[in-house]
N, C-alpha and C positions, 0 to 999 in steps of 0.2 A: 615600368609597371605596365602590365597588360590588362586592359579593361575589356571584358567580353560583352558587356552591355550595361544598361542603366536600369535601376529599379526606382519606380516612382510611387510615392504614397500621396493620396489626395491632399492631406493636410499640408504637406510641403509644397505641392504645386500651387495651392492657393496663396501661401505665404510668398512664394517667388513672384507671382503675378501681381498681387496687391501691395505688398510691402516694398519689394525690391524692383518692381517693374521689369521683370525678366520672364521670357517665355521658355517653355520646355525646349523649343527648337534652338534658341540661343545657347542653352546649356549643352545640348547635343553638339552644336558647332564648336564649342570650346574643346570638348573631348576629341572631336574629329581633327582639329587643327593643331595637333601635337603640343598639348599644354605641358607646363612644368609642374611636377608633383612635389609636394612637401608633406612630411609627416607632421601631424598636429598634436595628437594625443592618443593614449591607449584607450581602446574601446571597452564597452561593458562586457562583451563576449571575448573570450580568449582568442587571439589570432585575427580579430576583426577590429582594426584601428581606424581612427579618423584621419583623413588626409585632405589637402586642398589642391585643386588643379587650377593653375593660373594660366589663362590664355585669352585668345581673341575670338570674337564672333565674326561671321562673314561680313557684317556691316562695319567692323572695326572697333567695336566696344571691347574694352579690356575687362574681363570678368574673373572673379574668384569663385570656384565651386567647391563647397565642402561636402564630403561624402564619406560613407563607411565602406571600406574595401572588404568585401565578403570573402570567405575562404574559397568560394566557387569562382572568384575572379570578376564577379559583378560588383557594380558600385551603387550603393543606396544613397541617392542625392538627398541631403538634409537641409542645405541652404546654398544660396548663391547671391552675390551682389557685385555691382559694378565697382571696379577699382577707381580710386580717386587719385 
């Protein structure tokens, strides 16, 4: 899967930082460090499904990032959490 870039919505950024203690930078690092992608479920819009990227940050944290893969090749980040 080729990700052209990340799309951020303020509501999801706040959730990442306050609920899951993850920064936008850490999420970017997961995508940069060759994560493994897995299909999660069909999205609300045809051709735009939900996926998870599992990978590691530069500091060594293992993180799962949930996103909607847009038809344009961009990823709309909707959640992320540290793997246990």
